[in-house]
N, C-alpha and C positions, 0 to 999 in steps of 0.2 A: 924429819923434815927435808921435803924435794926442793934441792937448791937448783933444779933443771926439770924441765919438761919436754920427753921425746915422745913422740904420739905418730900412730899410724892411723889413716883414718879409711874406712870401708864401708862401701853400700852400693844401691842401684845407681845405675845413670840418673841425673837428675835430683838425687836426694839431698844437695846441699851439702856437700862434703867442700867444694871450694868457699862457700858461704860461712862454714863453721872455721876456717882457716882464717878467712877475712874478719872474722869476730872476735876471733881469739888475737890475734896479731893486732887488730883495730885498723885495718887497710882495707882497701878495693883492690881487687886483682880477678882477671878475668880466668876463665876455666884452665886448670893445669895444661900445659904443651912445653914438652923439652923437659930436660934432667934439671934445668935452672929453677923450674917452676914447680915440678913434682915436688920437690922437697925446698920448703921453704924456712925461714928463720928470722928469730926477732928476740927482743928482750921487754918482758913484761915484769914491771915491779923488782927490776934486778935480777929477775932470772931468765936464764937462756931458754928459749923454746923454739924446736926444732919438729918441724911438722912435714908428713910425707902421705901424699894422695894417691890412692891404688886405683887401678882400673874398676870403673861398676858394669854391673852387670845389667842387660836388658830384660825388661817385662815380659817378652815374648819367649825365653830363653828356658831350657831345663839345666839344671848344671852340669849333666854330660855334655851339652851342646857349647861350653865355654872353649874356645879356639885355643890350639896349644901356645899361642903367643901371648893370649890372654894370662895364662897360669904363669907363663916365664915371667912376663912383666910385675905379676903379683911378689914372685918372690925377688924378682930383681930390686923392686923400688922398695920393699921392706929393707932389703939390705943395705941401702942406703942411709939407714938408722944405725950407727954403730957407736957404743955399745946398744944392743935392742932397745926397743921402746920401753916407757914405762908402763903404758897403756895402749890397748888397741879401742879406737873411738869406732864402733858400730853406728853408722847414719842413718837414721830412718825419719821420714816425712811426716809430720804429726797429723796434717791434713790428708793422709793417703792411705790407703787400707794395705796392711803388712799380711802379704797372703802367703800361702804353705810354699810357692815356689822361691818366695823370697827367704823361707826358712830354709829351704833345701839348698840353696846357694850359700848360706853361711855355714852348713855342715860339709859341704864342699871344701871351704875355707878349711875348715876343721882339719880334714883328709891333707890336705894340701900343707897347713902350718904347724897342724900337731894339734892335740886334746887341750894342751895347757892354754891355747888361744882365750879357751872362757875365763879363766881364772885373771887373766890380764884385760878383762874386756869390759868396757862402759858404752852403755848405750846413751847417743843423742838423738834428741827429736828436734830437727828444723821446724820452723813456720809455725813455731809456738805460739805467735800472734795472731793465727788464724782460726785457733780453736780452743776451747776452754781447757784448763787445765783438768776438769772435774772429768772431762771427756776422755782425755788421754788416759786418766786411771782407772776409768769404767773399762777402756778395751784391755788394758794390762790385765784386769781381774777377769775378764772373761773367760769362762771355762772352754778347755778343747781349743784356744786359740793359736795361731803361730805365734802372735807376740808375747803371748803369756810364756810360752815355752821358752823362747829366746831371752826373754829377760829373766826367768829363773835361771837357764844356765848361767847367767853373767852375775849371778848373787843379787838378783834385785837390785842392781847399781843402774841408775837412769839420770839423765838431766834433760831440761827443755830451755832449748835456745829461742830467742828471739830474734831472728837474723836480720830484721828490719833496722835493727837499733845497734850498730855496731860499736856504739861507744857507750853501752850498759856494761860496766865492768864487774858488776855483781855476778854477773853468769859466769865469768871467766874466774872469778875468784872462787866460786862454787866448783868448778871444773878443776881447779887445782886441789882444791880440798879433798875431793874424790878421787882424784887421781892418787893422793897421800894414801888415804885409805886402801887402794887398789895394792900399791906397793907394799903397805905395812901387811897385808892380809898375805902377801906373795914372799914375806919376811925378807923385804928389800931384793930378791930376784927382777931381775928384766925377763923381758920375753925375748926370746933368743930362736930365730930357725936353725935347721940343721945346714951347716957352714958348707959341708960336702955337698948337698944338694944345689946349693948356691953355685958352688964350683963349677959341676956339672952343667948347668944352665949357662953360665958365661960360657962355657966352652961350646957348647951347643949352639951360642948366639952368634959366637964368631965365626963358626963355619956356615950359619944360615945367612949372615951377611955377605959373604964370600960368594955363595950361589946366588943371592938374590943381585948382586952386581953384576955377575954373569949372565942371567936371565934377562934382565932390564938391557943390556948390552946387545944381546943376540935379538931381541924385540926390535930396537931400534935400526939394526942392522937390517933384519928383513923388511921393515916398514919402508926404510928408505928405498930400498929397490922398487917396491909397488906405487910409491908417492906418484913419482913424475907420471906413470901409466894412468893412475887414478886422475891426477890434472888434466890429463889429455881428452879421457873420456867422462867428464865430469856429467852428474846426476842433477837433471833439472827438478825430480822429485825422489823423495826416500820413503819407502813404506818399511817399517820393523813390527813384527811380533813380540809380546812380553811373554815370556814362560816362568815358570819357576812353583815353587810350593805355596803354600797359603802363607800370609804375614811375611813374606819375603820382600816385599818392597815393590811390588810391579806397579799398583797404580800411583805410587809416591815418585818411582823412576818416571812414568808416563808423563805426569806432571811436569817434571822437571824439564823433559826432552820439549815439549810444547809450551812452557812457561806460563800456564794456566792450570787452574784448577778442573781439568776435563774430566777425572775420572775420582770415584768415591774411595777413600782410602779407609783404613781398618778392616781388609779382609772381607769385603761386602761384594765381591767379585764375583756373581753367581752365573754370567754369561758373558758371552764375548762383548766388548764393546770398543765403539773407534773415535779415536780425537784426530782433530785435524788442527794444522797451525803450520806457519813458515819459522824456518830455521835457517839463519844465512842466507837468505834468498830464496831457499827452495822450499817447496810445497812438500809436507812431513804428515804423513800418516801412522798412527799409532793403535795397535790393536791389542787390547787387553784382555788375558783369557784368567778362566776360572784356576785357581792354583788344586795343585794337586793334595793330599794328604803327606807329610814331611816324613812319616816315619812307616805307614802302611804300603806294603808293597803295592803294585798298580793294580793288581787285581782285584783288590778292595775299593779303588775310587770310583766314586758314583758315577754312572754312565752318561751323565749330562756333561762331566769335564771333558772326556774323550771326544763326545760329540760335537761338543760347543768347538773345541780347538780343530778339529777335521773339518767341519763344515764351514768353519769360517775362512780358514786358510785355502780351502779347496774351492770355495764358490767367491773369493776375490776376483774380480774381472781383471787386475792386475796383480800378479804374484809379488810376494815381498821379498825385500834386498836382504833382508838379515832377520834372523832368532836372536832376541836377548835375552839369553838364560840369567834370571836376576839372583844372585844370593848374597844376605848379609855379609858384609865385610869381617864381622867381628865372631861369627860362629864357627863352630866345628863343621868340618866336613871330611869325614872317615868313609870306609869301605861301606857302610850301610846307607851312606848318601849316594854315594857313586853308583850302586846297583840299583837304588829306587830311581836316581835322576836318569840313568841308562834306559831302565824299563820306561819312563815317562816319555824320554824323548823319543825312543823307539817307532810312536806312533806316527811320526812324521816323516819315517823312511830311514834307511840307513845313511843316506847322504845329507841329513840333515846337520851334521857336523862341519862340513865344509863350509856353511854359512851362517853359523853361531858364534857369536860373541857373547863372552862371561861378563855379565856386569853387576860388580860388587856394589851393593848399595851400603850407606852408612859407613863409607869411609872415615870420615871425620873422629869417628870413636877412637880411634889411634893417632892422632896426628902427628907424632914421630915416629910411625911406623911406615914404610913403604908395603905397597900392596905386594910387591915382591918376596918382602920379608915375610909378609904372611902365607904367602903361598908355598915357600920353603919350608917354613916352619911347622905347617899343616901335616905335611906328609905325604905321602904317596898317591892317597886318593885323590886330592886337589891336585895335585901335579899333571896326573893321568888326565884329569877332566881338561886343563889348560892346554895340554898336548893335544888331546882330542881335538879340541878348537884350534888346533894349529896356532899354539901361542896367541890368541885374538882375546884380550880381555880389555877392561876399561874399569874406572871407580867412580862412583858419584859421591860428593860430599853434600849429605841431605841437609847438614846444617846452615849450607849456603846456597839456597835452591836458586837464586837468582843469578849464581855465577855461569855466564853463559859460555866460559871457556872450555869448560867441562863438557859442555854440550856440541860445541865446535870439534873438539878433539874426537868426540864419539863419532861425530859424523865423517870425520876423516876417513877413520878407520873401517866404516860400512863402505866407503867410496874404495879404499884400497882392497877389501875383501871381493866386492862385485868387481873391479877391474879383474882379479885372479879367477874368479869362480862363475861370473855371470849370475842370474837370477836362481833363486830359489825354486823347485816344483818338486812335487810330491813323487816319491817312488816306492813301489811296492817293497817289503822286506824280502831279504833273499829266503826261498824256501828251503826247507831241512828235508830230510829223508822222510817219506809219509811213515813208515813203520813206527820210526823213532818218534814222530810228532803224537802219534796214535797213543804209544806207550807214555809220553810225556803228558797228554793231555789227562790220560785216565789217572795218573798218579797225583796231578793238579787237583783233579776234581777230588779224588779221596781226601787229600790234604785241605781243601777249603771248606767242605762239608764240616772237616771235624774242626778246623779254628773258627767257623764262621757261627758253630754253637756258641762257643765261649765269647766272642768279640759282641754278638749282639747282645749278651746278657752284661758285657761291661758296658757299652754304648749305654744302655740305660740306668744303669747304676751312676753312670758318670753325669748324666742329663738330671737325675733327681738331685746329685749333689750340688752342682750348680743351680739348679733352681733354688734350694735352700739358701747356698751363698747370696743368690741375688736378693733374696728377699728379705735376708738378715740386713743386707748392705741398705737398701731401701728405707726398713724401719729403723737403722741408727742414724742414718741421714735425714730422714725427711719427719721425722716423728716429732719434733720440737715443734714445729710448725702445722703440721697436717694431725695429730692425733692418732698416727698410724700403728696399725698392729699388723701381724704377719697374714691375717687373713683378708686383709684389706687390700695386701697385694699380692694376692695370687694371682698367676697369670697361667696358660695352658701351652704346654709343650706340646707341639703337632706330632710330636712320632709318639708319645705315651700310649700304652694300652688301654683298653677301654677299663680291662680290670686291675689295674694299676691298683697295689694296696693303698690305703688311707696314711698320712702321714705318720699317724702314732706306732703304725708296722712297718715301715719304711728301713728304721735301723736293723731291725732284726731280720728283715729279708735281705739287704743288701749285705749283711755279715754274711750269712749264709751263703748266696751269690758269689760273693767275692772269694769265698774259701775255696769254691768249686773252679775258680779261673785261674790256669796254671800261672806260674810267677812271671816267665817269659813275657806271656800277653798282658798280664795285669802291667807289667812295666812299661810295656810300648802303650798301652791306655794312658798311663799316667803322665808319660812324655808327651804324648798329642794333646791331651787334654789341658795339661797343665798350660800351654802356651796359649789357647784360646780362652781359659779361666781369667789369666794374668790380663790379657788385653780387653775382654769383655769387661771384666770388674774394673778396669781402670778407667774405660770408655762410661760405663753406667756411672760411677762416682763422678767423673768431671760432668758428666749432664746433670746428674741432679743437684750436685752443687750450684751449678748454674740457675737452675730452676729454684732452687731454695732460695738464693741470695736476690733474687727478683723481686721488686718493691710493685710491679705493675700488675701482676697475676693474683686472682682471687685463691683461696683455698681450695676451691673444686678445680679450677685451671691447674694449679700446681698438681693437685694429686692425678689430672686425668694425663698431663704432659708426662709425669714419673711414668706412668704403666705406657706411656707411648714411646720413652725413652728406652726402658728396657726390652719392649718387644722390637726395637728398632735394632737394639745392638744382637738380639739372639735370633734376628730373622736367618743370618747366612749361618748360624750356628748349626739351627733347625734344621735348614735346608740340607745341609752337608751330612747331619747325621742320620734324617729322615731317609734320604736315596742312598745313604751307605748302608742301612739295614735293609733296605729293599733289597740291594744288591745281595745281601748276605743271606736273606730267606730265598735266593734261587741262584747261589754260587756257580751253578752249570752257566750261567750267562757269561760268565768271565771267561770259559774255554771258547764259546761259541764268538766272544768279540776279539779274540787277541788277533786276528789276522783280518 
């Protein structure tokens, strides 16, 4: 008999971890913030209950993109439960698709916490009131699904919570019963993480805090010198350009700055667009640009990205005051991202860095962590970027979009930068020795021809995988009200070959092609496309749920709107892949366009 319940909760952002804690403790609290809220305790039916909420992962992330501070906080928070927890609760939303990227995150947790985590784990489905129990069980039984694999790793132990009714104690009693089963299966042993690893992380954390405080003081001192000068030469109008990779939050940042929904979010920027507004009595112009591939080198970017950025900046009647390089605050930024970011920024000339501010988005995901702590924890590559921009950085809280103080402070930093550097203007890159350029171009052309052959195959494989997953999702969500089958939800991918094999031959073809793709390239494709897959599937799912629940639409209208929703979410994805494949079919163009 378990006399005390100690548990750790893991899962993606917005999976309902806080709601599960509220249900267990029969209380109501907001999202975890600070150590006092990360670990919450209470007494249930005479038993002491200690619960720790760990940082969630985000849907557009690959596990390799977890920031260092995210990994450190995971270990530090679990160490708050001492002795180790009886059970690890994996929290999954019942009304949301559990995808391959979600499974990969849990595998990443296994690497951090150790393989024994699975024998101590129990899956809790939240929002059980929004979906029938039979549907959850059908998903668990679905062959080849990520959800089925995770449930099996947990010994087929799971529980469905109705979080809308915190006073239903039956489900909490069932949780205690299943926890006793987990403890019994482990012969009474608790789940414990490596104490030496925790000790190392604590030592690193102390050093990080020291360096972070030093950086913050240095930035404040540097800003104070420029503030008076900026005040004297105040700007009546401010013009900024948003730059960054796809799904980094550029459009959301633009909307926060202008305090209105000026730009479409969700990675759908395929050409530059301008938004206008008033900020603190000044006219504000924001230029939103197409994002570049996050993991592919700049030579693989579709030509429309480079052209749109260059043309929009160079054709402005008035030059921009600032470049805002947008980076999610909780994502990893290592040597790979340093190299790709430097490549893509170079199209604006060598002097672009003097006019660039790093804008971290989603700073709210670690409410108790400062941006300076993230910068210091992440390592050399991110520190290099910040220093390259002369210690100019800012952070947005995307969960508090109406917070105008964060916009006011950004405007102040832009004014300070302008007071020091004046306006941005395009500069030519410094010329290198002609002979070296010729040799480098030749080597690049050979390399591009080699990798393009494999990447083009990989793009088409991923396109077909995406197509099948979207079709299955449509059928699963809409079949009850529309009697759909996969053939009725077929849509065309613009970049598919005329001679694409039929679906019954696709698996064999893809397997053969995938085996021929070198592992490093296959990993690159997986990382890039998992981001697209996650956000597109989530977006399609949300759209279809809204259509399904509408009482005003006929069956014919629901079917048409479902197809339209799929096409709308795939448009930008198709556009990027189509133009990238075009580029790969003529890799020599990358050489000619570099300068």
